[in-house]
C-alpha positions in Angstrom: -114.6 210.7 54.1 -117.4 208.4 52.5 -119.0 206.0 54.7 -118.0 202.4 54.2 -120.7 200.5 52.2 -122.9 198.4 54.6 -121.9 194.8 53.9 -125.3 193.6 55.2 -127.3 195.9 52.8 -129.5 193.9 50.4 -128.7 193.4 46.8 -131.5 193.8 44.2 -133.3 190.5 43.4 -132.1 188.7 46.3 -134.4 186.5 48.6 -134.7 187.5 52.0 -132.9 184.6 54.2 -133.5 184.0 57.7 -130.4 184.3 60.2 -129.0 181.1 61.4 -130.4 182.2 65.1 -133.8 182.7 63.8 -134.0 179.5 61.7 -133.3 177.5 64.9 -136.1 178.8 66.5 -138.6 179.0 63.7 -141.1 176.5 62.9 -140.4 173.8 60.9 -141.7 175.4 57.4 -140.4 176.4 54.2 -140.8 180.1 54.9 -137.4 181.2 53.7 -138.8 184.3 51.9 -141.2 187.1 52.8 -142.9 189.6 51.0 -141.9 193.0 52.4 -144.0 196.2 51.2 -143.0 199.7 52.1 -146.1 201.8 51.7 -144.3 205.6 51.2 -145.9 209.0 51.1 -143.8 211.4 49.3 -143.8 215.4 49.6 -143.8 215.4 53.7 -143.3 219.1 54.3 -144.9 220.4 51.2 -147.8 221.7 53.2 -149.4 221.3 56.7 -152.5 219.6 55.3 -150.1 216.9 53.6 -148.4 216.5 56.9 -151.5 215.8 58.8 -152.8 213.5 56.2 -149.5 211.4 56.4 -149.0 211.5 60.0 -153.0 210.2 60.2 -152.4 207.4 57.3 -149.3 206.1 59.4 -151.3 206.2 63.0 -154.4 205.0 61.7 -153.8 203.4 58.3 -151.0 201.1 56.8 -148.4 203.9 55.8 -145.0 202.7 57.0 -142.9 205.4 55.5 -142.6 209.2 54.3 -140.1 211.2 52.5 -139.5 214.7 53.8 -138.6 217.8 51.5 -135.9 219.6 53.1 -137.1 222.8 51.2 -140.8 222.3 51.8 -142.7 225.4 53.2 -144.2 223.2 56.1 -140.7 221.5 56.7 -140.4 222.8 60.3 -144.1 221.7 60.9 -143.5 218.2 59.7 -140.5 217.8 62.0 -142.4 218.7 64.8 -145.7 217.2 64.3 -144.9 214.1 62.5 -141.1 213.1 62.6 -140.6 213.7 66.6 -143.8 212.2 67.6 -143.5 209.2 65.7 -140.1 208.0 65.9 -140.8 204.4 64.3 -142.1 205.9 61.2 -139.4 205.4 58.4 -138.5 209.1 57.2 -136.3 209.9 54.3 -135.1 212.6 52.3 -137.1 213.8 49.1 -134.7 215.8 47.4 -136.0 218.4 45.2 -134.5 220.6 42.2 -137.7 221.4 40.4 -139.9 223.4 42.7 -139.6 225.6 45.8 -136.9 227.7 47.1 -133.3 226.4 46.8 -131.7 225.5 50.2 -128.1 226.5 49.1 -127.1 230.4 49.2 -129.2 231.4 45.6 -126.0 233.2 44.3 -124.2 229.6 44.5 -126.9 227.8 42.3 -127.8 230.5 39.8 -128.1 227.9 37.1 -130.8 226.1 38.9 -133.0 228.8 40.0 -135.2 231.9 38.4 -134.1 235.5 39.7 -136.0 235.0 42.9 -134.1 231.8 43.9 -136.9 229.5 43.0 -135.9 226.1 41.7 -137.7 225.6 38.4 -135.7 223.5 35.9 -137.8 220.6 34.6 -136.2 217.0 34.2 -135.1 217.5 30.8 -133.2 220.9 31.8 -131.6 219.0 34.7 -130.4 216.3 32.2 -128.6 218.7 30.2 -127.1 220.6 33.0 -125.9 217.5 35.0 -123.5 217.0 31.9 -122.0 220.1 32.3 -119.2 220.8 34.8 -120.9 224.1 36.3 -124.2 222.5 36.4 -123.2 219.5 38.2 -121.4 221.6 40.7 -124.5 223.4 41.3 -126.6 220.3 41.6 -124.3 218.8 44.1 -124.3 222.0 46.0 -128.1 222.2 46.3 -128.5 218.6 47.1 -125.6 218.5 49.9 -127.3 221.7 51.3 -130.8 219.9 51.6 -128.8 216.9 53.2 -127.4 219.0 55.8 -130.7 220.8 56.6 -132.6 217.4 57.5 -129.8 216.3 59.4 -129.3 219.5 61.3 -133.0 219.4 62.2 -132.3 215.8 64.1 -134.0 213.7 61.4 -132.3 210.4 60.9 -132.6 209.4 57.3 -134.0 206.2 56.7 -133.6 206.5 52.6 -133.2 209.0 50.1 -135.3 209.6 46.7 -136.6 212.8 44.8 -139.3 215.1 43.6 -140.3 213.9 40.1 -137.5 211.2 40.3 -134.6 213.4 39.2 -132.1 211.4 41.1 -132.6 208.9 38.6 -130.8 210.9 36.0 -127.4 209.3 35.8 -125.0 212.0 36.7 -127.3 213.1 39.2 -127.8 209.5 40.7 -123.9 209.3 41.0 -123.9 212.6 43.0 -126.8 211.1 45.3 -125.0 207.9 46.0 -121.9 209.8 46.7 -123.7 212.0 49.4 -125.8 209.1 50.8 -122.5 207.4 51.7 -121.1 210.7 53.1 -124.2 211.3 55.4 -124.4 207.5 56.0 -128.0 207.2 54.5 -128.5 203.5 54.1 -131.1 203.1 51.2 -131.9 204.8 48.0 -135.2 204.5 45.8 -134.6 202.7 42.5 -137.6 204.1 40.5 -138.3 200.9 38.4 -141.9 199.8 37.8 -142.7 196.7 36.3 -146.3 196.0 35.2 -146.5 192.2 36.0 -150.2 190.9 36.1 -151.6 194.3 37.2 -154.7 194.3 34.8 -156.1 197.3 36.7 -153.6 199.7 34.6 -155.5 198.9 31.3 -158.8 199.4 32.8 -160.8 202.3 31.0 -160.9 204.5 34.2 -157.2 204.2 34.5 -155.9 204.4 30.8 -155.5 208.2 30.6 -153.3 208.1 33.6 -151.3 205.2 32.6 -150.9 206.5 29.0 -149.5 210.0 30.4 -147.0 208.2 32.9 -145.9 205.5 30.4 -142.8 207.7 28.7 -141.7 208.6 32.3 -141.7 204.8 33.2 -139.9 203.7 30.0 -137.0 206.4 30.9 -136.5 205.7 34.5 -136.8 202.0 33.8 -133.8 202.7 31.1 -131.9 204.6 33.9 -132.5 202.0 36.6 -130.2 199.3 35.2 -127.1 201.5 35.7 -128.5 203.0 38.9 -128.5 199.6 40.7 -125.0 198.8 40.0 -124.1 202.3 41.2 -126.2 201.9 44.2 -124.0 198.7 45.3 -123.9 198.9 49.3 -126.9 200.8 49.7 -130.4 199.1 50.4 -132.9 199.4 47.5 -136.1 197.4 46.7 -136.5 194.9 44.1 -139.6 196.8 42.6 -141.1 200.1 43.0 -145.1 200.8 42.2 -146.9 204.2 41.6 -145.0 205.5 38.7 -147.6 204.5 35.9 -150.4 205.3 38.4 -148.8 208.3 40.0 -151.6 210.7 41.1 -154.1 207.9 41.2 -152.9 205.4 43.8 -156.6 205.1 45.2 -158.0 201.7 46.8 -158.5 200.1 43.8 -154.8 200.8 42.5 -153.1 200.0 45.9 -155.1 196.6 46.0 -154.1 195.6 42.5 -150.3 196.2 43.7 -150.9 194.3 46.9 -152.3 191.3 45.0 -149.2 191.0 42.8 -146.4 191.8 45.2 -143.9 189.0 45.0 -141.0 187.8 47.3 -138.4 190.6 48.3 -138.7 193.9 49.0 -141.3 196.4 47.2 -142.3 200.1 47.7 -145.4 201.9 46.7 -145.4 205.5 46.4 -148.4 207.4 47.4 -149.4 211.1 47.9 -152.1 211.5 50.7 -153.8 214.6 51.3 -156.7 216.3 52.8 -159.8 217.6 50.9 -158.4 221.0 50.6 -154.6 221.6 50.5 -153.3 225.2 50.3 -149.7 225.3 49.2 -147.1 228.0 49.1 -147.1 230.5 46.0 -143.3 229.4 46.0 -144.0 226.0 44.6 -144.3 225.3 41.0 -147.9 225.7 39.4 -147.6 221.7 38.8 -147.2 220.9 42.2 -150.0 223.3 43.5 -152.5 221.6 40.8 -151.1 218.2 41.8 -152.2 218.8 45.5 -155.5 220.4 44.7 -156.7 217.5 42.9 -159.3 215.3 44.6 -157.1 212.2 44.1 -155.1 213.2 47.1 -158.1 212.7 49.4 -158.7 209.6 47.7 -155.3 208.2 48.3 -155.5 209.4 51.9 -158.8 207.5 52.5 -157.4 204.3 50.6 -154.5 204.2 53.2 -157.3 204.0 56.0 -159.5 201.5 54.5 -159.8 198.3 56.4 -160.1 196.5 53.0 -156.6 197.4 52.1 -155.3 196.2 55.3 -157.3 192.9 54.8 -156.0 192.7 51.6 -152.4 193.0 52.8 -153.1 190.3 55.3 -154.4 187.7 52.9 -151.7 188.0 50.5 -149.1 187.4 53.4 -147.5 190.6 53.0 -145.3 192.1 55.6 -145.4 196.0 56.2 -142.1 197.4 56.0 -139.8 200.7 56.3 -136.3 200.7 54.4 -134.6 200.3 57.7 -136.2 196.8 57.9 -135.2 195.4 54.3 -133.5 192.2 54.7 -133.7 192.0 58.5 -134.2 188.7 60.1 -132.4 189.3 63.4 -134.5 187.3 66.0 -133.1 190.0 68.9 -133.8 193.1 66.7 -137.0 191.9 64.7 -138.8 189.2 66.7 -141.0 187.1 64.3 -144.2 188.5 65.9 -143.0 191.9 65.9 -141.4 192.3 62.3 -141.2 195.3 61.7 -141.4 197.4 65.1 -144.8 199.1 65.1 -145.5 199.3 69.0 -148.7 201.1 69.7 -150.1 200.3 66.5 -152.0 197.0 67.1 -154.2 197.7 64.0 -151.1 197.2 61.6 -150.8 193.9 59.8 -148.6 191.2 60.9 -147.8 188.3 58.7 -147.0 185.5 61.4 -150.2 186.5 63.4 -152.5 185.8 60.6 -150.6 182.7 58.9 -140.3 217.6 31.8 -140.9 221.4 32.9 -141.8 223.0 36.3 -145.2 223.7 34.9 -146.4 220.1 34.1 -149.5 218.8 36.1 -147.7 215.4 36.7 -146.3 214.4 40.2 -143.8 211.8 40.7 
């Protein structure tokens, strides 16, 4: 039976009001809202080098969350070296239909795979398949298998999103919402990026990346309006960053976002890696090219950079996980410990500081 929607889940666009208990004990200020920022690493489990970078970006940097690929070649390594040792890292499910070996029985998802059982349908092909009865059934079968695998590994799912944002395809989004409720997943990414005052997107060094990702941003923005309605009862962020700058969220890009974060909940999508990342040949050529790009290490370095941490503090931004969105309960999240990052004194605290499988893009 589907889980009953959580009545405390945040609705998009709402300010984060303190509970009465918290307000009674709080200083007499007008601080009735908070800038919550999730800094998420996609593709946990895609390779051991990515797992190490994500672990270190959390332990020594400002990363707060990661999305785990159930079909990732380094899935078990991620569970043992990242998820289990770091119980307060927000870990979600990074659904994938475009790369890697299917989790469901290959004969049950033939429309999604090649003859060897490798997923290889691009965004457009999945859109078309999702509109057919047989295609929709196979998509749900594979996604359900991915949910089950991550839960069977003992992972508590903090959120759900997807590789190349395929969960935003309307028919697929409806399936993912249904599965999220079935498996008690409390939150889902709405891939809706708004430019705001981010001048960095149009700087000469970033124009190529912005131009390449612009069509994707427009399509996802169009889909997001319907998605927010379908996601009623699940936690969502008000804003998502890292789509227009996908693959190039370096220190300048991250600082640009932090400077424009508004009240409410926001998420930045990153892909930190080591200098050399060796990926399985079962992954798509596009994924392998993306993870062998120098930008993976640049993103990793940026998440460790003290200047980014100082920028977060300067702008009064509160680091968070999806589980923290909208929580202002004095017992669960004391004002001087929101969110819980015990053992990470370096983390910023606001109060204490008053397409096809072979494309090169990554989403």
